[in-house]
PDB file of the backbone (N, CA, C, O) and the ligand in Angstrom, with CONECT records:
HET     ZN  A 101       1
ATOM      1  N   MET A   1      56.820 103.085  57.366  1.00  0.00           N
ATOM      2  CA  MET A   1      55.575 102.422  57.754  1.00  0.00           C
ATOM      3  C   MET A   1      54.402 103.397  57.638  1.00  0.00           C
ATOM      4  O   MET A   1      54.500 104.559  58.032  1.00  0.00           O
ATOM      5  N   GLU A   2      53.300 102.903  57.092  1.00  0.00           N
ATOM      6  CA  GLU A   2      52.105 103.728  56.891  1.00  0.00           C
ATOM      7  C   GLU A   2      51.441 104.054  58.233  1.00  0.00           C
ATOM      8  O   GLU A   2      51.192 103.159  59.041  1.00  0.00           O
ATOM      9  N   LYS A   3      51.160 105.329  58.463  1.00  0.00           N
ATOM     10  CA  LYS A   3      50.465 105.735  59.690  1.00  0.00           C
ATOM     11  C   LYS A   3      48.961 105.761  59.416  1.00  0.00           C
ATOM     12  O   LYS A   3      48.515 106.230  58.369  1.00  0.00           O
ATOM     13  N   GLU A   4      48.203 105.257  60.358  1.00  0.00           N
ATOM     14  CA  GLU A   4      46.751 105.227  60.179  1.00  0.00           C
ATOM     15  C   GLU A   4      46.149 106.621  60.326  1.00  0.00           C
ATOM     16  O   GLU A   4      46.566 107.408  61.176  1.00  0.00           O
ATOM     17  N   VAL A   5      45.155 106.908  59.476  1.00  0.00           N
ATOM     18  CA  VAL A   5      44.512 108.221  59.474  1.00  0.00           C
ATOM     19  C   VAL A   5      43.849 108.500  60.822  1.00  0.00           C
ATOM     20  O   VAL A   5      43.896 109.627  61.315  1.00  0.00           O
ATOM     21  N   SER A   6      43.228 107.474  61.424  1.00  0.00           N
ATOM     22  CA  SER A   6      42.546 107.673  62.704  1.00  0.00           C
ATOM     23  C   SER A   6      43.536 108.046  63.807  1.00  0.00           C
ATOM     24  O   SER A   6      43.220 108.851  64.683  1.00  0.00           O
ATOM     25  N   VAL A   7      44.734 107.458  63.761  1.00  0.00           N
ATOM     26  CA  VAL A   7      45.765 107.776  64.755  1.00  0.00           C
ATOM     27  C   VAL A   7      46.256 109.204  64.541  1.00  0.00           C
ATOM     28  O   VAL A   7      46.471 109.948  65.498  1.00  0.00           O
ATOM     29  N   ILE A   8      46.431 109.581  63.265  1.00  0.00           N
ATOM     30  CA  ILE A   8      46.874 110.939  62.951  1.00  0.00           C
ATOM     31  C   ILE A   8      45.829 111.954  63.417  1.00  0.00           C
ATOM     32  O   ILE A   8      46.176 113.017  63.932  1.00  0.00           O
ATOM     33  N   PHE A   9      44.551 111.620  63.234  1.00  0.00           N
ATOM     34  CA  PHE A   9      43.474 112.507  63.701  1.00  0.00           C
ATOM     35  C   PHE A   9      43.521 112.650  65.225  1.00  0.00           C
ATOM     36  O   PHE A   9      43.330 113.742  65.761  1.00  0.00           O
ATOM     37  N   LEU A  10      43.775 111.535  65.914  1.00  0.00           N
ATOM     38  CA  LEU A  10      43.879 111.554  67.378  1.00  0.00           C
ATOM     39  C   LEU A  10      45.063 112.421  67.816  1.00  0.00           C
ATOM     40  O   LEU A  10      44.944 113.221  68.744  1.00  0.00           O
ATOM     41  N   VAL A  11      46.204 112.257  67.142  1.00  0.00           N
ATOM     42  CA  VAL A  11      47.405 113.049  67.453  1.00  0.00           C
ATOM     43  C   VAL A  11      47.113 114.532  67.219  1.00  0.00           C
ATOM     44  O   VAL A  11      47.514 115.380  68.016  1.00  0.00           O
ATOM     45  N   PHE A  12      46.409 114.844  66.116  1.00  0.00           N
ATOM     46  CA  PHE A  12      46.045 116.229  65.809  1.00  0.00           C
ATOM     47  C   PHE A  12      45.164 116.806  66.920  1.00  0.00           C
ATOM     48  O   PHE A  12      45.363 117.940  67.355  1.00  0.00           O
ATOM     49  N   THR A  13      44.189 116.013  67.373  1.00  0.00           N
ATOM     50  CA  THR A  13      43.283 116.462  68.435  1.00  0.00           C
ATOM     51  C   THR A  13      44.049 116.728  69.727  1.00  0.00           C
ATOM     52  O   THR A  13      43.813 117.733  70.398  1.00  0.00           O
ATOM     53  N   ILE A  14      44.968 115.824  70.074  1.00  0.00           N
ATOM     54  CA  ILE A  14      45.787 116.015  71.277  1.00  0.00           C
ATOM     55  C   ILE A  14      46.620 117.290  71.150  1.00  0.00           C
ATOM     56  O   ILE A  14      46.718 118.071  72.096  1.00  0.00           O
ATOM     57  N   GLY A  15      47.222 117.497  69.971  1.00  0.00           N
ATOM     58  CA  GLY A  15      48.038 118.684  69.726  1.00  0.00           C
ATOM     59  C   GLY A  15      47.231 119.967  69.853  1.00  0.00           C
ATOM     60  O   GLY A  15      47.707 120.948  70.426  1.00  0.00           O
ATOM     61  N   SER A  16      46.013 119.966  69.322  1.00  0.00           N
ATOM     62  CA  SER A  16      45.184 121.175  69.395  1.00  0.00           C
ATOM     63  C   SER A  16      44.712 121.430  70.830  1.00  0.00           C
ATOM     64  O   SER A  16      44.574 122.581  71.244  1.00  0.00           O
ATOM     65  N   CYS A  17      44.464 120.348  71.590  1.00  0.00           N
ATOM     66  CA  CYS A  17      44.085 120.504  73.008  1.00  0.00           C
ATOM     67  C   CYS A  17      45.258 121.065  73.815  1.00  0.00           C
ATOM     68  O   CYS A  17      45.077 121.955  74.646  1.00  0.00           O
ATOM     69  N   LEU A  18      46.464 120.538  73.562  1.00  0.00           N
ATOM     70  CA  LEU A  18      47.658 121.030  74.264  1.00  0.00           C
ATOM     71  C   LEU A  18      47.858 122.510  73.965  1.00  0.00           C
ATOM     72  O   LEU A  18      48.181 123.297  74.855  1.00  0.00           O
ATOM     73  N   SER A  19      47.663 122.879  72.700  1.00  0.00           N
ATOM     74  CA  SER A  19      47.803 124.269  72.291  1.00  0.00           C
ATOM     75  C   SER A  19      46.748 125.145  72.975  1.00  0.00           C
ATOM     76  O   SER A  19      47.021 126.283  73.358  1.00  0.00           O
ATOM     77  N   SER A  20      45.535 124.591  73.120  1.00  0.00           N
ATOM     78  CA  SER A  20      44.453 125.308  73.782  1.00  0.00           C
ATOM     79  C   SER A  20      44.804 125.584  75.248  1.00  0.00           C
ATOM     80  O   SER A  20      44.578 126.681  75.757  1.00  0.00           O
ATOM     81  N   PHE A  21      45.369 124.552  75.925  1.00  0.00           N
ATOM     82  CA  PHE A  21      45.797 124.729  77.318  1.00  0.00           C
ATOM     83  C   PHE A  21      46.941 125.736  77.406  1.00  0.00           C
ATOM     84  O   PHE A  21      47.000 126.550  78.327  1.00  0.00           O
ATOM     85  N   PHE A  22      47.852 125.667  76.429  1.00  0.00           N
ATOM     86  CA  PHE A  22      48.991 126.586  76.389  1.00  0.00           C
ATOM     87  C   PHE A  22      48.489 128.033  76.275  1.00  0.00           C
ATOM     88  O   PHE A  22      49.035 128.940  76.904  1.00  0.00           O
ATOM     89  N   MET A  23      47.442 128.233  75.466  1.00  0.00           N
ATOM     90  CA  MET A  23      46.887 129.577  75.296  1.00  0.00           C
ATOM     91  C   MET A  23      46.254 130.094  76.591  1.00  0.00           C
ATOM     92  O   MET A  23      46.222 131.302  76.828  1.00  0.00           O
ATOM     93  N   VAL A  24      45.744 129.169  77.439  1.00  0.00           N
ATOM     94  CA  VAL A  24      45.196 129.570  78.736  1.00  0.00           C
ATOM     95  C   VAL A  24      46.313 130.188  79.580  1.00  0.00           C
ATOM     96  O   VAL A  24      46.114 131.217  80.226  1.00  0.00           O
ATOM     97  N   PHE A  25      47.506 129.542  79.570  1.00  0.00           N
ATOM     98  CA  PHE A  25      48.654 130.081  80.312  1.00  0.00           C
ATOM     99  C   PHE A  25      49.062 131.435  79.744  1.00  0.00           C
ATOM    100  O   PHE A  25      49.288 132.386  80.492  1.00  0.00           O
ATOM    101  N   VAL A  26      49.155 131.518  78.412  1.00  0.00           N
ATOM    102  CA  VAL A  26      49.598 132.746  77.751  1.00  0.00           C
ATOM    103  C   VAL A  26      48.638 133.905  78.060  1.00  0.00           C
ATOM    104  O   VAL A  26      49.063 135.047  78.234  1.00  0.00           O
ATOM    105  N   TYR A  27      47.348 133.591  78.123  1.00  0.00           N
ATOM    106  CA  TYR A  27      46.354 134.641  78.343  1.00  0.00           C
ATOM    107  C   TYR A  27      46.254 135.027  79.820  1.00  0.00           C
ATOM    108  O   TYR A  27      46.184 136.211  80.149  1.00  0.00           O
ATOM    109  N   ARG A  28      46.248 134.031  80.705  1.00  0.00           N
ATOM    110  CA  ARG A  28      45.955 134.315  82.115  1.00  0.00           C
ATOM    111  C   ARG A  28      47.161 134.746  82.940  1.00  0.00           C
ATOM    112  O   ARG A  28      47.026 135.604  83.813  1.00  0.00           O
ATOM    113  N   LEU A  29      48.339 134.174  82.687  1.00  0.00           N
ATOM    114  CA  LEU A  29      49.499 134.492  83.527  1.00  0.00           C
ATOM    115  C   LEU A  29      49.830 135.988  83.563  1.00  0.00           C
ATOM    116  O   LEU A  29      50.029 136.537  84.646  1.00  0.00           O
ATOM    117  N   PRO A  30      49.895 136.671  82.388  1.00  0.00           N
ATOM    118  CA  PRO A  30      50.213 138.111  82.442  1.00  0.00           C
ATOM    119  C   PRO A  30      49.134 138.927  83.161  1.00  0.00           C
ATOM    120  O   PRO A  30      49.410 140.022  83.650  1.00  0.00           O
ATOM    121  N   ARG A  31      47.905 138.397  83.227  1.00  0.00           N
ATOM    122  CA  ARG A  31      46.803 139.118  83.876  1.00  0.00           C
ATOM    123  C   ARG A  31      46.640 138.700  85.333  1.00  0.00           C
ATOM    124  O   ARG A  31      45.713 139.144  86.011  1.00  0.00           O
ATOM    125  N   HIS A  32      47.552 137.837  85.816  1.00  0.00           N
ATOM    126  CA  HIS A  32      47.509 137.318  87.193  1.00  0.00           C
ATOM    127  C   HIS A  32      46.167 136.677  87.516  1.00  0.00           C
ATOM    128  O   HIS A  32      45.678 136.766  88.642  1.00  0.00           O
ATOM    129  N   GLU A  33      45.571 136.021  86.501  1.00  0.00           N
ATOM    130  CA  GLU A  33      44.315 135.293  86.718  1.00  0.00           C
ATOM    131  C   GLU A  33      44.628 133.872  87.171  1.00  0.00           C
ATOM    132  O   GLU A  33      45.703 133.344  86.887  1.00  0.00           O
ATOM    133  N   SER A  34      43.685 133.260  87.876  1.00  0.00           N
ATOM    134  CA  SER A  34      43.825 131.872  88.305  1.00  0.00           C
ATOM    135  C   SER A  34      43.862 130.941  87.099  1.00  0.00           C
ATOM    136  O   SER A  34      43.153 131.156  86.116  1.00  0.00           O
ATOM    137  N   LEU A  35      44.695 129.907  87.183  1.00  0.00           N
ATOM    138  CA  LEU A  35      44.754 128.927  86.087  1.00  0.00           C
ATOM    139  C   LEU A  35      43.641 127.896  86.228  1.00  0.00           C
ATOM    140  O   LEU A  35      43.367 127.143  85.294  1.00  0.00           O
ATOM    141  N   GLY A  36      42.996 127.863  87.400  1.00  0.00           N
ATOM    142  CA  GLY A  36      41.873 126.958  87.601  1.00  0.00           C
ATOM    143  C   GLY A  36      40.605 127.586  87.060  1.00  0.00           C
ATOM    144  O   GLY A  36      40.601 128.755  86.676  1.00  0.00           O
ATOM    145  N   GLY A  37      39.557 126.836  87.027  1.00  0.00           N
ATOM    146  CA  GLY A  37      38.271 127.354  86.564  1.00  0.00           C
ATOM    147  C   GLY A  37      38.165 127.297  85.060  1.00  0.00           C
ATOM    148  O   GLY A  37      39.166 127.297  84.344  1.00  0.00           O
ATOM    149  N   ARG A  38      36.946 127.249  84.602  1.00  0.00           N
ATOM    150  CA  ARG A  38      36.676 127.108  83.177  1.00  0.00           C
ATOM    151  C   ARG A  38      36.879 128.444  82.460  1.00  0.00           C
ATOM    152  O   ARG A  38      36.771 129.516  83.056  1.00  0.00           O
ATOM    153  N   SER A  39      37.173 128.346  81.179  1.00  0.00           N
ATOM    154  CA  SER A  39      37.375 129.544  80.362  1.00  0.00           C
ATOM    155  C   SER A  39      36.079 130.341  80.253  1.00  0.00           C
ATOM    156  O   SER A  39      34.977 129.798  80.339  1.00  0.00           O
ATOM    157  N   HIS A  40      36.251 131.652  80.059  1.00  0.00           N
ATOM    158  CA  HIS A  40      35.089 132.532  79.969  1.00  0.00           C
ATOM    159  C   HIS A  40      35.311 133.578  78.884  1.00  0.00           C
ATOM    160  O   HIS A  40      36.428 133.773  78.405  1.00  0.00           O
ATOM    161  N   CYS A  41      34.239 134.237  78.513  1.00  0.00           N
ATOM    162  CA  CYS A  41      34.302 135.311  77.515  1.00  0.00           C
ATOM    163  C   CYS A  41      35.108 136.469  78.085  1.00  0.00           C
ATOM    164  O   CYS A  41      34.923 136.853  79.240  1.00  0.00           O
ATOM    165  N   GLU A  42      36.008 137.028  77.270  1.00  0.00           N
ATOM    166  CA  GLU A  42      36.850 138.141  77.712  1.00  0.00           C
ATOM    167  C   GLU A  42      36.017 139.402  77.928  1.00  0.00           C
ATOM    168  O   GLU A  42      36.413 140.278  78.697  1.00  0.00           O
ATOM    169  N   ASN A  43      34.886 139.502  77.269  1.00  0.00           N
ATOM    170  CA  ASN A  43      34.070 140.713  77.320  1.00  0.00           C
ATOM    171  C   ASN A  43      33.000 140.663  78.412  1.00  0.00           C
ATOM    172  O   ASN A  43      32.957 141.534  79.280  1.00  0.00           O
ATOM    173  N   CYS A  44      32.133 139.640  78.368  1.00  0.00           N
ATOM    174  CA  CYS A  44      30.990 139.602  79.288  1.00  0.00           C
ATOM    175  C   CYS A  44      31.207 138.664  80.472  1.00  0.00           C
ATOM    176  O   CYS A  44      30.409 138.666  81.410  1.00  0.00           O
ATOM    177  N   GLY A  45      32.278 137.857  80.446  1.00  0.00           N
ATOM    178  CA  GLY A  45      32.566 136.973  81.569  1.00  0.00           C
ATOM    179  C   GLY A  45      31.754 135.694  81.581  1.00  0.00           C
ATOM    180  O   GLY A  45      31.875 134.902  82.515  1.00  0.00           O
ATOM    181  N   GLN A  46      30.922 135.468  80.555  1.00  0.00           N
ATOM    182  CA  GLN A  46      30.109 134.262  80.457  1.00  0.00           C
ATOM    183  C   GLN A  46      31.012 133.027  80.431  1.00  0.00           C
ATOM    184  O   GLN A  46      31.922 132.939  79.606  1.00  0.00           O
ATOM    185  N   THR A  47      30.758 132.061  81.347  1.00  0.00           N
ATOM    186  CA  THR A  47      31.524 130.825  81.370  1.00  0.00           C
ATOM    187  C   THR A  47      31.169 129.978  80.162  1.00  0.00           C
ATOM    188  O   THR A  47      30.000 129.865  79.794  1.00  0.00           O
ATOM    189  N   LEU A  48      32.194 129.374  79.540  1.00  0.00           N
ATOM    190  CA  LEU A  48      31.965 128.581  78.333  1.00  0.00           C
ATOM    191  C   LEU A  48      31.470 127.193  78.706  1.00  0.00           C
ATOM    192  O   LEU A  48      31.968 126.581  79.651  1.00  0.00           O
ATOM    193  N   SER A  49      30.478 126.696  77.953  1.00  0.00           N
ATOM    194  CA  SER A  49      29.961 125.353  78.174  1.00  0.00           C
ATOM    195  C   SER A  49      30.928 124.335  77.554  1.00  0.00           C
ATOM    196  O   SER A  49      31.763 124.706  76.729  1.00  0.00           O
ATOM    197  N   PRO A  50      30.824 123.045  77.945  1.00  0.00           N
ATOM    198  CA  PRO A  50      31.792 122.046  77.456  1.00  0.00           C
ATOM    199  C   PRO A  50      31.935 122.009  75.932  1.00  0.00           C
ATOM    200  O   PRO A  50      33.048 121.888  75.419  1.00  0.00           O
ATOM    201  N   TYR A  51      30.818 122.113  75.207  1.00  0.00           N
ATOM    202  CA  TYR A  51      30.944 122.033  73.749  1.00  0.00           C
ATOM    203  C   TYR A  51      31.627 123.273  73.165  1.00  0.00           C
ATOM    204  O   TYR A  51      32.141 123.239  72.047  1.00  0.00           O
ATOM    205  N   GLN A  52      31.626 124.375  73.940  1.00  0.00           N
ATOM    206  CA  GLN A  52      32.288 125.599  73.476  1.00  0.00           C
ATOM    207  C   GLN A  52      33.790 125.568  73.741  1.00  0.00           C
ATOM    208  O   GLN A  52      34.514 126.497  73.383  1.00  0.00           O
ATOM    209  N   LEU A  53      34.257 124.471  74.381  1.00  0.00           N
ATOM    210  CA  LEU A  53      35.681 124.346  74.694  1.00  0.00           C
ATOM    211  C   LEU A  53      36.404 123.426  73.714  1.00  0.00           C
ATOM    212  O   LEU A  53      37.619 123.253  73.811  1.00  0.00           O
ATOM    213  N   ILE A  54      35.665 122.829  72.764  1.00  0.00           N
ATOM    214  CA  ILE A  54      36.286 121.923  71.795  1.00  0.00           C
ATOM    215  C   ILE A  54      37.188 122.744  70.880  1.00  0.00           C
ATOM    216  O   ILE A  54      36.718 123.661  70.206  1.00  0.00           O
ATOM    217  N   PRO A  55      38.490 122.419  70.852  1.00  0.00           N
ATOM    218  CA  PRO A  55      39.398 123.220  70.023  1.00  0.00           C
ATOM    219  C   PRO A  55      38.960 123.272  68.564  1.00  0.00           C
ATOM    220  O   PRO A  55      38.466 122.284  68.020  1.00  0.00           O
ATOM    221  N   ILE A  56      39.140 124.406  67.949  1.00  0.00           N
ATOM    222  CA  ILE A  56      38.852 124.713  66.541  1.00  0.00           C
ATOM    223  C   ILE A  56      37.350 124.635  66.222  1.00  0.00           C
ATOM    224  O   ILE A  56      36.768 125.615  65.757  1.00  0.00           O
ATOM    225  N   TRP A  57      36.717 123.467  66.470  1.00  0.00           N
ATOM    226  CA  TRP A  57      35.318 123.280  66.084  1.00  0.00           C
ATOM    227  C   TRP A  57      34.399 124.271  66.789  1.00  0.00           C
ATOM    228  O   TRP A  57      33.442 124.768  66.195  1.00  0.00           O
ATOM    229  N   SER A  58      34.696 124.562  68.074  1.00  0.00           N
ATOM    230  CA  SER A  58      33.819 125.471  68.818  1.00  0.00           C
ATOM    231  C   SER A  58      33.791 126.861  68.191  1.00  0.00           C
ATOM    232  O   SER A  58      32.769 127.547  68.214  1.00  0.00           O
ATOM    233  N   PHE A  59      34.942 127.268  67.626  1.00  0.00           N
ATOM    234  CA  PHE A  59      35.010 128.580  66.969  1.00  0.00           C
ATOM    235  C   PHE A  59      33.994 128.654  65.828  1.00  0.00           C
ATOM    236  O   PHE A  59      33.327 129.671  65.638  1.00  0.00           O
ATOM    237  N   PHE A  60      33.886 127.540  65.062  1.00  0.00           N
ATOM    238  CA  PHE A  60      32.954 127.513  63.933  1.00  0.00           C
ATOM    239  C   PHE A  60      31.520 127.298  64.410  1.00  0.00           C
ATOM    240  O   PHE A  60      30.583 127.854  63.837  1.00  0.00           O
ATOM    241  N   LEU A  61      31.346 126.482  65.474  1.00  0.00           N
ATOM    242  CA  LEU A  61      30.007 126.274  66.032  1.00  0.00           C
ATOM    243  C   LEU A  61      29.421 127.598  66.527  1.00  0.00           C
ATOM    244  O   LEU A  61      28.224 127.851  66.391  1.00  0.00           O
ATOM    245  N   LEU A  62      30.288 128.439  67.106  1.00  0.00           N
ATOM    246  CA  LEU A  62      29.856 129.732  67.639  1.00  0.00           C
ATOM    247  C   LEU A  62      29.882 130.827  66.572  1.00  0.00           C
ATOM    248  O   LEU A  62      29.581 131.987  66.853  1.00  0.00           O
ATOM    249  N   LYS A  63      30.246 130.444  65.344  1.00  0.00           N
ATOM    250  CA  LYS A  63      30.365 131.392  64.224  1.00  0.00           C
ATOM    251  C   LYS A  63      31.319 132.534  64.574  1.00  0.00           C
ATOM    252  O   LYS A  63      31.121 133.675  64.155  1.00  0.00           O
ATOM    253  N   GLY A  64      32.355 132.208  65.347  1.00  0.00           N
ATOM    254  CA  GLY A  64      33.409 133.183  65.648  1.00  0.00           C
ATOM    255  C   GLY A  64      33.016 134.273  66.619  1.00  0.00           C
ATOM    256  O   GLY A  64      33.682 135.306  66.694  1.00  0.00           O
ATOM    257  N   GLN A  65      31.927 134.056  67.375  1.00  0.00           N
ATOM    258  CA  GLN A  65      31.535 135.085  68.342  1.00  0.00           C
ATOM    259  C   GLN A  65      30.981 134.465  69.619  1.00  0.00           C
ATOM    260  O   GLN A  65      30.552 133.311  69.623  1.00  0.00           O
ATOM    261  N   CYS A  66      30.994 135.246  70.710  1.00  0.00           N
ATOM    262  CA  CYS A  66      30.473 134.799  72.001  1.00  0.00           C
ATOM    263  C   CYS A  66      28.972 134.519  71.885  1.00  0.00           C
ATOM    264  O   CYS A  66      28.241 135.313  71.293  1.00  0.00           O
ATOM    265  N   SER A  67      28.508 133.394  72.446  1.00  0.00           N
ATOM    266  CA  SER A  67      27.086 133.038  72.359  1.00  0.00           C
ATOM    267  C   SER A  67      26.227 133.947  73.235  1.00  0.00           C
ATOM    268  O   SER A  67      25.012 134.015  73.051  1.00  0.00           O
ATOM    269  N   HIS A  68      26.849 134.645  74.186  1.00  0.00           N
ATOM    270  CA  HIS A  68      26.108 135.493  75.118  1.00  0.00           C
ATOM    271  C   HIS A  68      26.060 136.956  74.670  1.00  0.00           C
ATOM    272  O   HIS A  68      24.983 137.542  74.562  1.00  0.00           O
ATOM    273  N   CYS A  69      27.237 137.541  74.409  1.00  0.00           N
ATOM    274  CA  CYS A  69      27.274 138.973  74.064  1.00  0.00           C
ATOM    275  C   CYS A  69      27.609 139.223  72.592  1.00  0.00           C
ATOM    276  O   CYS A  69      27.589 140.369  72.142  1.00  0.00           O
ATOM    277  N   ALA A  70      27.918 138.162  71.838  1.00  0.00           N
ATOM    278  CA  ALA A  70      28.172 138.242  70.395  1.00  0.00           C
ATOM    279  C   ALA A  70      29.431 139.016  70.017  1.00  0.00           C
ATOM    280  O   ALA A  70      29.591 139.403  68.859  1.00  0.00           O
ATOM    281  N   ILE A  71      30.336 139.249  70.987  1.00  0.00           N
ATOM    282  CA  ILE A  71      31.605 139.902  70.640  1.00  0.00           C
ATOM    283  C   ILE A  71      32.453 138.899  69.853  1.00  0.00           C
ATOM    284  O   ILE A  71      32.462 137.715  70.189  1.00  0.00           O
ATOM    285  N   PRO A  72      33.167 139.348  68.812  1.00  0.00           N
ATOM    286  CA  PRO A  72      33.983 138.408  68.019  1.00  0.00           C
ATOM    287  C   PRO A  72      35.068 137.740  68.878  1.00  0.00           C
ATOM    288  O   PRO A  72      35.703 138.390  69.709  1.00  0.00           O
ATOM    289  N   ILE A  73      35.266 136.439  68.662  1.00  0.00           N
ATOM    290  CA  ILE A  73      36.328 135.698  69.349  1.00  0.00           C
ATOM    291  C   ILE A  73      37.620 135.934  68.576  1.00  0.00           C
ATOM    292  O   ILE A  73      37.629 135.909  67.345  1.00  0.00           O
ATOM    293  N   ASN A  74      38.713 136.165  69.306  1.00  0.00           N
ATOM    294  CA  ASN A  74      40.010 136.386  68.679  1.00  0.00           C
ATOM    295  C   ASN A  74      40.389 135.165  67.825  1.00  0.00           C
ATOM    296  O   ASN A  74      40.516 134.062  68.355  1.00  0.00           O
ATOM    297  N   PRO A  75      40.571 135.354  66.496  1.00  0.00           N
ATOM    298  CA  PRO A  75      40.910 134.213  65.629  1.00  0.00           C
ATOM    299  C   PRO A  75      42.252 133.584  65.973  1.00  0.00           C
ATOM    300  O   PRO A  75      42.589 132.515  65.465  1.00  0.00           O
ATOM    301  N   LEU A  76      43.022 134.247  66.839  1.00  0.00           N
ATOM    302  CA  LEU A  76      44.301 133.687  67.292  1.00  0.00           C
ATOM    303  C   LEU A  76      44.088 132.341  67.993  1.00  0.00           C
ATOM    304  O   LEU A  76      44.956 131.470  67.935  1.00  0.00           O
ATOM    305  N   TYR A  77      42.931 132.166  68.657  1.00  0.00           N
ATOM    306  CA  TYR A  77      42.676 130.915  69.389  1.00  0.00           C
ATOM    307  C   TYR A  77      42.541 129.717  68.441  1.00  0.00           C
ATOM    308  O   TYR A  77      43.292 128.753  68.589  1.00  0.00           O
ATOM    309  N   PRO A  78      41.603 129.739  67.461  1.00  0.00           N
ATOM    310  CA  PRO A  78      41.530 128.574  66.563  1.00  0.00           C
ATOM    311  C   PRO A  78      42.794 128.396  65.725  1.00  0.00           C
ATOM    312  O   PRO A  78      43.176 127.269  65.409  1.00  0.00           O
ATOM    313  N   VAL A  79      43.448 129.511  65.360  1.00  0.00           N
ATOM    314  CA  VAL A  79      44.676 129.413  64.549  1.00  0.00           C
ATOM    315  C   VAL A  79      45.774 128.728  65.347  1.00  0.00           C
ATOM    316  O   VAL A  79      46.477 127.865  64.821  1.00  0.00           O
ATOM    317  N   SER A  80      45.931 129.110  66.631  1.00  0.00           N
ATOM    318  CA  SER A  80      46.974 128.483  67.460  1.00  0.00           C
ATOM    319  C   SER A  80      46.660 127.014  67.710  1.00  0.00           C
ATOM    320  O   SER A  80      47.572 126.190  67.782  1.00  0.00           O
ATOM    321  N   GLU A  81      45.365 126.674  67.845  1.00  0.00           N
ATOM    322  CA  GLU A  81      44.965 125.277  68.058  1.00  0.00           C
ATOM    323  C   GLU A  81      45.246 124.451  66.801  1.00  0.00           C
ATOM    324  O   GLU A  81      45.677 123.301  66.885  1.00  0.00           O
ATOM    325  N   LEU A  82      44.995 125.057  65.632  1.00  0.00           N
ATOM    326  CA  LEU A  82      45.278 124.401  64.355  1.00  0.00           C
ATOM    327  C   LEU A  82      46.789 124.152  64.215  1.00  0.00           C
ATOM    328  O   LEU A  82      47.217 123.066  63.827  1.00  0.00           O
ATOM    329  N   ILE A  83      47.577 125.174  64.536  1.00  0.00           N
ATOM    330  CA  ILE A  83      49.041 125.055  64.439  1.00  0.00           C
ATOM    331  C   ILE A  83      49.550 123.989  65.415  1.00  0.00           C
ATOM    332  O   ILE A  83      50.410 123.182  65.062  1.00  0.00           O
ATOM    333  N   GLY A  84      49.013 123.989  66.651  1.00  0.00           N
ATOM    334  CA  GLY A  84      49.409 122.994  67.654  1.00  0.00           C
ATOM    335  C   GLY A  84      49.131 121.579  67.175  1.00  0.00           C
ATOM    336  O   GLY A  84      49.954 120.681  67.352  1.00  0.00           O
ATOM    337  N   GLY A  85      47.955 121.384  66.561  1.00  0.00           N
ATOM    338  CA  GLY A  85      47.589 120.072  66.037  1.00  0.00           C
ATOM    339  C   GLY A  85      48.505 119.637  64.910  1.00  0.00           C
ATOM    340  O   GLY A  85      48.959 118.493  64.872  1.00  0.00           O
ATOM    341  N   ILE A  86      48.778 120.563  63.982  1.00  0.00           N
ATOM    342  CA  ILE A  86      49.638 120.263  62.830  1.00  0.00           C
ATOM    343  C   ILE A  86      51.065 119.950  63.303  1.00  0.00           C
ATOM    344  O   ILE A  86      51.695 119.018  62.805  1.00  0.00           O
ATOM    345  N   LEU A  87      51.568 120.734  64.265  1.00  0.00           N
ATOM    346  CA  LEU A  87      52.936 120.513  64.758  1.00  0.00           C
ATOM    347  C   LEU A  87      53.096 119.117  65.374  1.00  0.00           C
ATOM    348  O   LEU A  87      54.093 118.435  65.138  1.00  0.00           O
ATOM    349  N   LEU A  88      52.100 118.706  66.167  1.00  0.00           N
ATOM    350  CA  LEU A  88      52.201 117.389  66.816  1.00  0.00           C
ATOM    351  C   LEU A  88      52.102 116.277  65.773  1.00  0.00           C
ATOM    352  O   LEU A  88      52.768 115.249  65.906  1.00  0.00           O
ATOM    353  N   VAL A  89      51.280 116.467  64.736  1.00  0.00           N
ATOM    354  CA  VAL A  89      51.185 115.482  63.652  1.00  0.00           C
ATOM    355  C   VAL A  89      52.531 115.370  62.935  1.00  0.00           C
ATOM    356  O   VAL A  89      52.980 114.268  62.620  1.00  0.00           O
ATOM    357  N   ILE A  90      53.174 116.515  62.679  1.00  0.00           N
ATOM    358  CA  ILE A  90      54.491 116.512  62.025  1.00  0.00           C
ATOM    359  C   ILE A  90      55.501 115.751  62.885  1.00  0.00           C
ATOM    360  O   ILE A  90      56.275 114.940  62.376  1.00  0.00           O
ATOM    361  N   LEU A  91      55.485 116.023  64.209  1.00  0.00           N
ATOM    362  CA  LEU A  91      56.401 115.325  65.122  1.00  0.00           C
ATOM    363  C   LEU A  91      56.135 113.823  65.123  1.00  0.00           C
ATOM    364  O   LEU A  91      57.060 113.016  65.220  1.00  0.00           O
ATOM    365  N   TYR A  92      54.858 113.460  65.015  1.00  0.00           N
ATOM    366  CA  TYR A  92      54.475 112.043  65.057  1.00  0.00           C
ATOM    367  C   TYR A  92      54.862 111.322  63.764  1.00  0.00           C
ATOM    368  O   TYR A  92      55.392 110.212  63.800  1.00  0.00           O
ATOM    369  N   VAL A  93      54.594 111.962  62.624  1.00  0.00           N
ATOM    370  CA  VAL A  93      54.799 111.307  61.317  1.00  0.00           C
ATOM    371  C   VAL A  93      56.290 111.168  60.988  1.00  0.00           C
ATOM    372  O   VAL A  93      56.711 110.166  60.410  1.00  0.00           O
ATOM    373  N   PHE A  94      57.104 112.203  61.370  1.00  0.00           N
ATOM    374  CA  PHE A  94      58.527 112.149  60.958  1.00  0.00           C
ATOM    375  C   PHE A  94      59.475 111.744  62.073  1.00  0.00           C
ATOM    376  O   PHE A  94      60.684 111.663  61.856  1.00  0.00           O
TER     377      PHE A  94
HETATM  378 ZN    ZN A 101      30.653 137.385  75.815  1.00  0.00          ZN2+
END
């Protein structure tokens, strides 16, 4: 059965969001940081605004750097979000 492109896009978005949340655990747990609260810049501590939390797109909107201190954002974040989205699409399609 043919899967609709819009549904696949939705599944991809859900997958990238799940991956984004997973990265919060991976980053914060070893540092004994709280899992609550909004994400912030690792360098200057600037809290990220809602549009800066959109998986993958925010990395490109910010041109790969913090909007406050301009330190480069680890490309591991958009890459893991991309992989998370692709994995969920694969699980959905097959
Ligand atoms: Zn910063």
